[in-house]
C-alpha positions in Angstrom: 74.8 125.3 104.2 72.3 122.5 104.7 73.5 119.4 106.6 72.7 116.0 105.2 71.2 113.5 107.6 72.8 110.3 108.6 71.0 108.1 106.0 72.7 109.7 102.9 76.1 109.5 104.6 75.6 105.9 105.6 74.9 104.9 102.0 78.4 106.0 101.1 80.3 104.9 104.2 80.5 101.4 105.6 78.8 102.2 108.9 75.4 101.4 110.3 73.0 104.3 110.7 72.6 103.5 114.4 76.4 104.0 114.8 76.2 107.4 113.2 73.2 108.5 115.3 74.8 107.2 118.5 77.9 109.3 117.7 75.9 112.4 117.0 73.9 112.0 120.2 77.1 111.8 122.2 78.4 114.9 120.5 75.2 116.8 121.3 75.1 115.6 124.9 78.5 114.7 126.5 76.7 113.2 129.5 76.0 110.2 127.3 79.7 109.4 127.0 81.2 106.5 128.9 83.2 107.2 132.1 86.4 106.3 130.2 85.6 108.9 127.4 84.8 111.5 130.1 88.2 110.9 131.8 90.0 111.0 128.4 88.4 114.4 127.7 89.4 115.7 131.1 93.0 114.5 130.7 93.5 115.6 127.1 95.0 119.0 128.0 97.5 117.4 130.4 98.5 114.7 127.8 99.0 117.4 125.1 101.1 119.5 127.6 103.4 116.5 128.1 
């Protein structure tokens, strides 16, 4: 299955292309996440347990 790029998606959704590419970059490299997002990811299993 071929994946569409961000431009076709952004034509149909009300988001800026830069927002889409920023999100994809963070998915590919979690080091780009904010400190808060990194803590949230680390705490997720504990929150789900409670």
